[in-house]
C-alpha positions as CSV (number, residue, x, y, z in Angstrom):
1,M,44.6,152.5,3.6
2,A,46.0,152.9,7.2
3,S,49.6,153.5,6.2
4,I,52.3,156.0,7.1
5,S,55.2,157.1,4.9
6,P,58.0,156.7,5.7
7,S,57.4,153.7,7.9
8,P,58.4,154.2,11.6
9,R,61.5,152.3,12.4
10,T,62.8,153.2,15.8
11,I,61.1,152.2,19.1
12,E,60.1,155.9,19.7
13,E,58.6,156.2,16.2
14,I,56.7,153.0,16.4
15,F,55.3,153.9,19.8
16,K,54.3,157.3,18.6
17,D,52.5,155.7,15.6
18,Y,50.8,153.2,17.9
19,N,49.7,156.0,20.3
20,A,48.2,158.1,17.6
21,R,46.3,155.2,16.0
22,R,45.0,154.2,19.4
23,A,43.9,157.8,20.1
24,G,41.9,157.8,16.9
25,I,40.2,154.5,17.7
26,V,39.4,155.6,21.2
27,L,37.9,158.8,19.8
28,A,35.6,156.8,17.5
29,L,34.4,154.5,20.2
30,T,33.8,157.2,22.8
31,N,33.3,160.9,21.8
32,D,32.4,160.1,18.2
33,V,30.4,157.0,18.9
34,E,27.2,158.2,17.1
35,E,29.2,159.2,14.0
36,F,31.0,155.8,14.2
37,S,27.8,153.9,14.6
38,N,26.2,155.6,11.6
39,A,29.3,154.9,9.5
40,C,28.9,151.2,10.3
41,D,25.7,150.7,8.3
42,P,24.9,147.0,8.2
43,E,23.5,147.4,4.7
44,K,27.0,148.2,3.4
45,E,29.8,145.8,2.6
46,N,32.4,144.4,5.1
47,L,33.8,147.4,6.9
48,C,36.8,147.9,9.2
49,L,37.7,150.6,11.7
50,Y,41.1,152.2,11.1
51,G,43.1,154.4,13.4
52,H,45.5,156.7,11.5
53,P,48.9,158.0,12.5
54,N,47.6,161.5,12.7
55,G,45.1,160.6,15.5
56,T,42.0,160.4,13.3
57,W,39.8,157.4,12.6
58,E,38.0,156.0,9.5
59,V,35.5,153.3,8.7
60,N,36.2,151.8,5.3
61,L,36.6,148.7,3.2
62,P,39.9,146.7,3.7
63,A,42.7,147.0,1.2
64,E,42.4,144.9,-1.9
65,E,46.0,144.1,-2.5
66,V,47.4,140.8,-1.1
67,P,49.3,140.9,1.1
68,P,48.2,144.4,2.3
69,E,50.7,147.1,3.1
70,L,49.7,146.7,6.8
71,P,47.8,144.1,8.8
72,E,44.1,144.6,8.4
73,P,41.7,145.1,11.3
74,A,38.6,143.0,12.0
75,L,36.4,142.7,8.9
76,G,32.6,143.2,8.9
77,I,32.2,145.0,12.2
78,N,29.1,146.8,10.8
79,F,27.1,143.5,10.5
80,A,26.8,143.1,14.2
81,R,25.8,146.7,14.9
82,D,22.0,146.1,15.1
83,G,22.2,142.6,16.4
84,M,24.0,143.3,19.7
85,N,23.6,145.6,22.6
86,R,25.5,148.7,21.7
87,R,27.9,148.6,24.7
88,D,28.7,145.0,24.0
89,W,29.3,145.7,20.3
90,L,31.6,148.7,21.1
91,S,33.5,146.5,23.6
92,L,33.9,143.8,21.0
93,V,35.2,146.2,18.4
94,A,37.5,147.6,21.0
95,V,39.0,144.2,21.7
96,H,39.6,143.6,18.1
97,S,41.1,147.1,17.7
98,D,43.6,146.3,20.5
99,C,44.7,143.2,18.6
100,W,45.0,145.2,15.4
101,L,47.1,148.0,17.0
102,L,49.5,145.4,18.4
103,S,49.8,143.7,15.1
104,V,50.6,147.0,13.3
105,A,53.2,147.9,16.0
106,Y,54.9,144.6,15.7
107,Y,54.7,144.7,11.9
108,F,56.8,147.9,12.0
109,G,58.9,146.4,14.8
110,A,59.7,143.1,13.0
111,R,63.3,144.1,12.6
112,L,63.9,145.1,16.2
113,N,66.0,142.9,18.4
114,R,64.7,141.0,21.4
115,N,65.4,143.8,23.9
116,E,64.0,146.5,21.7
117,R,60.8,144.5,21.2
118,K,60.5,144.1,25.0
119,R,61.0,147.8,25.5
120,L,58.4,148.6,22.8
121,Y,55.8,146.3,24.5
122,S,56.6,147.8,27.9
123,L,55.8,151.3,26.5
124,I,52.6,150.0,25.0
125,N,51.6,148.0,28.0
126,D,51.8,151.2,30.2
127,L,48.8,152.6,28.4
128,P,45.2,151.4,29.1
129,T,43.9,149.2,26.3
130,V,41.1,150.5,24.1
131,F,38.8,147.9,25.7
132,E,39.6,149.2,29.2
133,V,38.8,152.8,28.0
134,V,35.5,151.8,26.3
135,A,34.4,149.5,29.0
136,E,35.4,152.1,31.6
137,R,37.4,149.4,33.3
138,K,40.4,150.5,35.3
139,P,43.6,148.5,34.6
140,I,44.4,146.0,37.4
141,K,47.5,147.1,39.2
142,D,50.3,144.7,39.9
143,K,50.6,143.3,43.4
144,P,53.1,145.2,45.6
145,S,56.7,144.2,44.8
146,A,60.1,145.7,45.2
147,D,59.6,147.6,42.0
148,S,56.0,148.7,42.4
149,G,56.7,149.5,46.1
150,S,59.4,151.9,45.1
151,K,56.8,154.0,43.3
152,S,54.9,154.7,46.4
153,R,53.9,158.3,47.3
154,G,56.7,158.5,49.8
155,S,59.4,158.0,47.2
156,I,58.3,160.5,44.6
157,K,60.4,163.6,45.4
158,R,64.1,163.4,45.5
159,T,66.6,166.0,46.7
160,A,69.9,166.8,45.1
161,D,71.9,165.4,48.0
162,V,70.3,162.0,47.9
163,Q,72.6,159.3,46.7
164,P,71.7,158.2,43.1
165,K,71.1,154.6,44.1
166,S,68.0,155.6,46.0
167,T,66.1,156.6,42.9
168,P,63.9,154.7,42.4
169,K,64.3,152.0,45.2
170,L,63.1,151.0,48.6
171,A,64.9,152.2,51.6
172,D,66.0,148.7,52.7
173,E,67.1,147.5,49.3
174,S,70.8,147.2,48.5
175,G,72.4,148.9,45.5
176,E,72.8,145.5,43.9
177,E,69.1,144.7,44.2
178,D,68.3,148.1,42.9
179,D,70.1,147.4,39.6
180,D,68.2,144.1,39.3
181,E,64.8,145.5,40.2
182,H,65.0,148.7,38.1
183,G,66.9,147.4,35.1
184,E,63.6,147.4,33.2
185,T,62.2,150.7,34.5
186,L,61.6,152.9,31.5
187,C,61.1,156.7,31.3
188,G,57.5,157.4,30.5
189,S,58.6,160.3,28.2
190,C,61.6,159.1,26.2
191,G,61.4,155.4,26.9
192,G,65.0,155.3,28.2
193,N,66.2,152.7,30.7
194,Y,66.6,153.4,34.4
195,N,70.0,154.9,35.3
196,A,70.9,155.2,38.9
197,D,73.1,158.2,38.2
198,E,70.2,160.3,36.9
199,F,67.4,162.1,38.8
200,W,64.0,160.5,38.3
201,I,60.5,161.5,39.5
202,G,57.4,159.4,39.7
203,C,53.9,160.5,38.9
204,D,51.4,160.4,41.8
205,I,48.5,159.7,39.4
206,C,49.7,157.0,36.9
207,E,52.8,156.0,38.9
208,R,55.1,156.1,35.9
209,W,58.7,157.2,36.3
210,Y,60.3,160.0,34.3
211,H,63.8,161.4,33.9
212,G,63.7,164.8,35.6
213,K,65.2,166.4,32.6
214,C,62.5,164.9,30.3
215,V,59.7,166.6,32.3
216,K,61.8,169.6,33.3
217,I,61.8,168.9,37.0
218,T,64.9,169.5,39.0
219,P,65.6,167.9,42.5
220,A,65.2,171.3,44.1
221,K,61.9,171.9,42.3
222,A,60.6,168.4,43.2
223,E,61.0,169.3,46.9
224,S,58.2,171.9,46.6
225,I,55.8,169.6,44.8
226,K,53.2,168.0,47.1
227,Q,51.7,165.9,44.4
228,Y,53.4,165.5,41.1
229,K,51.3,165.0,37.9
230,C,53.1,164.1,34.8
231,P,52.4,165.9,31.5
232,S,50.1,163.1,30.3
233,C,48.0,163.2,33.4
234,N,47.8,167.0,33.4
235,L,46.6,166.8,29.8
236,K,43.9,164.3,30.6
237,R,42.7,166.5,33.5
238,S,42.5,169.6,31.4
239,R,40.3,168.0,28.8
240,P,36.6,168.7,29.0
């Protein structure tokens, strides 16, 4: 029903699958909401909302086999369509969709080790939930800390002659603290761990960090950028 062949195995493949399924569900609950609502006819049998790995969505009956190939989403979402305020109904479907997306990602990631699962969740957690998108609720930012503080506007651009340990870190932090604080910092593009010997750049919009090489930004080029927007934020801004 909502399967992909072959199954994604690496962290990058699983995250790509999650991202595409999420995009399909977001589309159903926002731009395609009328079409989605019509597909959820309460007169029909139990229906589920699926997000597919190609970025599309589908309202359909759950798989009949037991156990199913993948975890199944919430059943019978159509029955509440006319019994609830539409906004509340869409928000409820969004919450259950978030749960389903996580269950599918961790179904694929069951064979990952502890650190790999932690990295996968970090990538997923950097994205707004479907509920946050549908409810137009902005994600709550973490309180300022050594790590979040290092992503301030003043530390975005780096020059070639800056010592590697300064990226990303606060000016008054020691190199030892830098390794501790940024050991879990991941590249928003490739998902790679922070490495003090590589050039990184932070997005002024979403505040994610990227390897310069992943977004094709050199230290010299960064010096001429007043406000850096990562590829994802540029894509969102260009959409109608």
